[in-house]
C-alpha positions as CSV (number, residue, x, y, z in Angstrom):
1,M,0.0,0.0,0.0
2,A,1.1,3.6,-0.7
3,E,2.0,5.9,2.2
4,K,-0.4,8.8,2.8
5,N,2.5,11.4,3.1
6,R,4.4,10.2,0.1
7,Q,6.4,13.0,-1.5
8,L,7.2,13.5,-5.2
9,S,10.7,12.8,-6.3
10,E,12.9,15.7,-7.6
11,E,12.3,14.5,-11.2
12,D,8.6,14.4,-10.8
13,M,8.6,17.8,-9.1
14,A,10.5,19.2,-12.1
15,R,7.9,17.7,-14.4
16,V,5.1,19.3,-12.4
17,E,6.8,22.7,-12.4
18,E,7.5,22.5,-16.2
19,Y,3.8,21.6,-16.8
20,L,2.5,24.5,-14.6
21,S,4.8,27.0,-16.3
22,L,3.4,26.3,-19.7
23,P,1.7,29.4,-21.3
24,I,-1.7,27.8,-21.3
25,H,-1.6,27.8,-17.4
26,Q,-0.6,31.4,-17.2
27,V,-3.9,33.0,-18.4
28,E,-4.9,36.2,-16.7
29,R,-8.5,36.0,-15.4
30,K,-10.9,38.8,-14.8
31,P,-11.8,39.4,-11.2
32,Y,-14.9,37.7,-9.8
33,R,-17.8,40.1,-9.6
34,P,-20.7,38.7,-7.6
35,W,-22.9,41.7,-8.3
36,V,-22.8,41.1,-12.0
37,L,-23.8,37.5,-11.5
38,L,-26.7,38.6,-9.2
39,L,-27.8,41.1,-11.8
40,V,-27.8,38.5,-14.6
41,L,-29.8,36.1,-12.4
42,W,-32.3,38.8,-11.6
43,V,-32.8,39.7,-15.2
44,V,-33.3,36.0,-16.2
45,V,-35.8,35.4,-13.4
46,A,-37.7,38.6,-14.3
47,A,-37.8,37.7,-17.9
48,L,-39.1,34.2,-17.2
49,G,-41.7,35.7,-14.9
50,G,-42.8,38.2,-17.6
51,V,-43.1,35.3,-20.1
52,S,-45.2,33.3,-17.7
53,L,-47.5,36.4,-17.1
54,L,-47.8,36.8,-20.8
55,F,-48.9,33.2,-21.3
56,A,-51.4,33.5,-18.5
57,W,-52.8,36.7,-20.0
58,M,-53.0,35.1,-23.4
59,N,-55.0,32.2,-22.0
60,G,-57.4,34.3,-20.1
61,L,-56.1,33.3,-16.6
62,L,-55.5,36.9,-15.5
């Protein structure tokens, strides 16, 4: 069985460092903006509510 606290060898650590230093892993990300996510969710919920009210009005339920 393998040990729980097994460490990587120097060769494996070098491979990991090389892999993580590739340009594909160095992409700059935009900062997380929770208020934008909240706004988008609010717009989607409001639009779906409006569509449901429209369907209810068209079918004479309102």
